[in-house]
N, C-alpha and C positions, 0 to 999 in steps of 0.2 A: 145457515151457519156458514160463514166465510172461511174457507180453509186456506186461502191464499195470502193471508196476512202474517207477517213475522210475529206479531203479538200472539197469535193462536198457536204457532208451532211450539210443541213441547208441553202443552197444558193438557195432560191426560186427565181423564175424568172417571171416577168410580161410578158415576151415575148411570153409565151405559150398562154396567154389570147389575147394579141395583134394580134397574128398570127391566132387566131381562133382555136388553138389546145386545146385539152383537158387538164385541169389542173390536176395535181396529188399532193397528200399530201406529199409524201416522200421527195421531195426537201426542204420542209419547216421544216423538222425535223433535229435534231442534238443530238448526244449522250449526250452532256453536259447539254441539256435541258430536259433530262428524269430523273426524280427523284423517288426513292422509299421512300415515305414519312413516317415519324413517327408522323407528326403533326396530331392532332385530331380535330382541329377547321377549319372552312371554311377560316377565315381570315389568320390564320397561314399558311395554305396550299397555299393560293394565294401569301402570302408574300415570301414563299420559292420558288415558281415557278418564280415569278418576279425576285428574287435574282439570279436564274440560268440564266436568260436572261441578267441581268446586267453584268454578268461575260463575256458575249460575246461582250460587248460594242456596242450592237445594240439598247440599250434602253436609249436614252438620258434623257427623262423625267420619270425616274423610279417611283418616288413617285406619280407623276401625273397619270401615267398609273395604279398604284395600287389603287389609289383613284377612278379612273374611273371604275375599275373592281368591287370594293366594292360597289360603288353607283349603278352600274348595278344590282348587287345581291340584293340590298335593294328594287329596283323597282320590280323585278320579278326574281325568282330563275332560274339559268341556268341548274339546275338538270333536265335532260330529261328522267330519268328512267333507268332501267337496271344497276344501280350503276354508272351512267355516268353524269358528269357535263361538260359543254362547256362554261366556262366564256370567255368573249371576249370584246375587246374595240378597236376602230379604232381612230387614231389620225393623224392629219396633219403632225406631226413631223416624222412619220415613212415613210421610203422609200420603204419598202417591207413587206410582210407578214412573220410571224414566228409562230411556234407552240411549246409549252412546254407541257410535259406530266408528270403528277403526278400519282403515283400508291400507294394506301394505302392498303396493303395486310391484315392487321390485322382485324379491325372491321369496317372500313369505317368511313366516316365523315358525321355528320348531316348537310344537305345542303338544306333542304326544297324542295326536289325534287318532281316532279309531282307524282311519285308513293310512295313517303314518305320513300323510302328505303335509307340507307346510301350510300354515294358516295365513290367508290373505285378507279375510273378512272377519272382524271381531264385532259381535253384537253384545254389548255389556248391558245387562238388565239389573236394575235395582228397584226395590219397592218395599211396601209394608209387609211385615211378617204374617199378619193375620188375614191376608186376602189371597189365599191359595187358588181359589177358583179363577179370579181375574188374572192372576199370574199365568195359569195354565192356558187361558184363552189368548193372552198376549203371545205366549210362546208358540202356540199352535199357528196363529196368524203369521208370526214372524218366520217360522220354519216353512210354511207354505210359500211365502215370498222367496225365501232363500233357495228353495228347491228349483226355482225357475232359472234356467241357465241364462236367459235374457237379462234377468235382474243382476246376476253376478257379473256378466260381461259388461252391462251398463255401468256398474260400480267401478270396474277397472278403467272404463273409458271416461268416466266423469272427471272433470277438472275442478269443480267447485262443490262445496257442501249442498248448495241449492239444487244442483243436478242430481245428486244422490237422493235428496228429499223427493224430487219429482218421481223417482223410480218407485217410491213407497206410497205415493198419494192414494192409490186404490186399495191399499192393504190396511 
């Protein structure tokens, strides 16, 4: 399976879960869904990331998804510390999972994170409501990658979405 083609990026597959294989994060990523954000508010950043997903035409209920993300943030912040937030929502309208990444290099975004530090890395996850096990596997792999300081530093040093993708190739 060739992982280095642009056609492959972003085509996650439920088959790995169904066959009992380990889920990886990389197939759920796509360069068009990696943004270097200028936005300085949580809602504006979420809106920009949802906009990047709409461009891929995989987000039929765009406003509904954005509202679900904002409502989720009102209940409890998805800021997990280390400058990272993982907003997420699952909806029955989605046929597969996807991840969008936002990087705010300047000063970060006030997110009400657990450690109260500004968020510089946003990993937005969306997917089908009925596939909880796969979601948890994706979240586990993603947090494993994020915990590595080298990955976070690499993201800040990246100049292109493709450089960010390379950081996640082995996850």
